[in-house]
N, C-alpha and C positions, 0 to 999 in steps of 0.2 A: 151671670153678670158678673161676679168675682173674678170667673178666670177671663173675662174679655178685660177688666180692669190691670189684671196682671200682664197680661201679653203686652197691652199697652203701655206698662210701666216698664217692663223686661228692653221694650224697644226705643223707648225713650233714653235708657240707660247706656244703650251701644254706642261704641266710640265712634263719631263719625271720621276721625282720621284715617281709621283700620280699613273703614269702608271705601275711602277715596283710594287707600293704598292696592286695596283688591281690586280694584276698577283700573288701575294703572299697570297692574302685572303683565306683560304681554308674553305672549308663548316667543320660545327658543327661534330663532331664526335658522334658518335648513344651511347645513352646509354646501357652499357651492360646486357646482359639478365640476369634475377635474375635466381637463382635455382628453380626447381619446387617444392612446397610444399607436404609434409606428408599426410597421409589420417588420421592425428590427428587435422589438419585444417578443418574447417567448413566455407564455405562462409556464410554471415549474410546478409550483402548487399553492392551494389556497392558505389564507393567513390563518387560519385556527390549525394547521397543522407546523405553525412556528410559534409557541406562544412565547409569552416572553422570557428570558433565560437562557433558553435552548439554542441549538444550532442542526441545519439542515446541509447534507450534502446531495448536490442533486448535478446533473450531467445536462449543460447545455452546450449544442452545436459542438460534441466531441470533447468540451472542455469540462473539467472536476471543478463547481463552483460551491463554496459554502455561503450560507447565507445565515444571518444571525443578526441579533440585536445587540447596540450600542449606545447607551444613553439615550434611551428612548428614540434610536433612532434605526431603521431597517437599512442593512451594509449586505455588500456579499464581494467574497474575495477568491481570487484563486486559493483552491484548495489543499494545496500543499506548499511547504518551504521548498524556495529554491536552493536553499542553503542545506538541505539533506536528501538521501537518496529516494530515488522514484517510489521503492515500496516501503512507504513509511507511515505512520499514522495519520501525519499530517495537522492539521490545526482544528481538529473537530474537540481537542481535551487541552490545545492550548491557552497560555494565561495572556488576558489583553493587558495592556500598563495605562497610567493615567493619562498621556500624552498621546492616544488614538494609534496606538501599537499593538502589535501582537507576537508573542514571542515563538521562535522556533523551537518547536522539543528537544531536535537534537542539539542544538551549534549553540540555543539561548541566545542567537540575533534576533533582533527584534526590526519588525519590518512595519511601514505605514499604513495604515487600514485607510486612510483619505486618498493618497497615490500610489501605494506599493511600493515607496522607497525605501533603503534600507536606514535606520536610525541609528542601530548599533552593531557592529559586527564582532562577533565572536570576543564578547564583554567579557568573558570568563578564561581564557586559552590567549595568552598572548603569542605564543608561538604559532599557531594556526592562524592567528590575525597575521603574524610577518610574513608565512608561507604561504598563505591562501588570498589575497589582496581583496579587496571589496569590489572591485569591478569583475574579478571572475564570478561573481554570481550577478545574475539579474534581477530586477524589482520583481514583486508579484505582482498580479494584474488585478486591478479593480474593477468590479462591473457597476452600471448604474442599475438598481433597481425600485419598480415601481408596484403600486398597489391598485387596482379595480376592481372595484365589484368582488371585495372577499379574494380578490385571486392576485399572488403575487407573480411581475414579469420582469424577466432579466435581458438585458441587452448583452449578448455576447460578444459584442465589438467593444472590447475591454480598455482597460487606461495604456495597454500598450499594442494598440494596432499602429500606431508609426513611429515606435519607441526604438531608438539606434543607439548602440553603446556609445558611452561617451568616450572610452580609453583605447587603446589599440590592443590591450593585455588579450583580449579576448573578443571574438565576433560569431561563433559557430554556436550561439544559442538553439536549446530548441524553445520555440514558442507553445503557448497553451494551446492544447489540441492539434497539435502538429507531431505527436510521440511516434517515431520512425522505428522500425526493428532492427534491432542491433545484430553484428555477425561475429561478433567478440573483437578482442584488441582495444589498444588504447583509444581513448576518445570516442568511444561506441556503446555508452551507457544506453539504456534505454531513455534517459532523459536527457542525455547531453549537455546540462547546463549548469551541473553542481559538481562540488568538489572531490567528490567519491566516483567520477565518472572512468573509472578501468573496469573492464568486462573480460579477462583475458580469454584465450581461446581454448578449449580443452578439446582432446581425441586423441584416440586409442594410438600409443606408440607404433611405428612403422605405417600409419597410416595416412592420406593425403589431407593436410589440414583444412583444408577450401573446400574437400567434399564431403557430404552428406553422409553420416554411417549410418549404414542399412544395419540394423541392431540384428534383425530376425537372421539375417544373413551372417554377421558375425558370430551367432549364438551356435550356427550350425559346424563348426570348424571339423578339418580332415579327420582330427586325432577320434572324434566321435563317430564318425563314417565310417572308420576302421575295424570298430566293434560291431557284431550283429548282436541283437537280443539274445538269440540262442546261446552263444559263445559269453555271453554277460551271465545268463540265470546260471549255465552249466559251472564256471567258475565260483561264483558265489556259494553254490551248495559245495562242492568240493572243498571250499577252503573252510568252509562252517563244519564240517564233519574232519577233515583232518582237526583243526583245530580243538572241536572236543572231545576226539579220541588221544591226541597226544597229551592234552593238558588232566584227560582222567589218568593217565597211567602213571605220567610225574606226582599227581597226587597223590595215587595208590601208593606209589613206592614211597612216597616222601620226600620225593629226588627232588629239591628246591633249585639244586644249580643247573640242573637238567632241564627244568621246567624256563627257566630262565634264557637258556640257549637255544630251546625250541622256539619259544617265544622272538628272539633275536632271529634267528635264521629263515621263519617263517613270515614276519614281516618283511625281510630283505626281498625274499623268494617273491612274495606278491606282487611287493612294488618293482622289482625286475621285469617281472611275467607284464604287468599294465603297462610300465614305458615300453615293453617291447610291443605291444598288440597297438597300442594305440600312437606309436612313435612321438610321442609327447617330448615337446623340447628340442624336435631336430633341426626345425626352420628357426629359431630363436637366436637371432641376431648378436647375442651376448657369447653364445661358444664359437660364434666364427671368429678364427682368426685373423 
């Protein structure tokens, strides 16, 4: 009987307002389902592979794309600055600005991560800013990135799909995903859209600059063909015997002047013999009058 009265008293002392509030709490509404993406969106990685504060570089439709978080928003841009050389580190460790910009690691130029435009061109180098105007560099490409089912999708048709240069200073820009093969010479760098676009031709003097060098054939020169292995071995052995014997005699008699003369004559004789056997330098253009 005592326990029953205690239970009744506790039920009477309960706050009726709290009970009403508990009854009024509703389950959170589920997030609306996003529409499916079109076939132009390509899955690149899972959302778990890109924690906030990290960056990832992926290849989409032959384009190098960097995905990252900026102010709790997913963004995707061209992975390399168009103001620096092709074989550079790109934007993976670049700094962001407070006004939606990213800083080129090489030139300190600032590009917009919203539309790819150049926000600040060579801010710390006024000389290069005058020598290479901003119009000699194209904007970086910005891509749309969407998340569906924990997977990140990128549309490779970026912001430069219909882009055209505004000025006539330069028109031969290489667009993302269209990297060509260079043959060397001015304006034929692998990117062909940066201020370091000079790749000089390299060739062996006396050969055709436009011909592809055959390194194996060049290595086997006519000079080497003139010497047989037997002659080479016999010559090395003979030189070794004469050098040891002559040095020993001079040292035994402590004739240091004779030792110096012996080595001078010996080296000259070896050099003359080698030149005669190999015919080295006979076809050198510098020896022709």
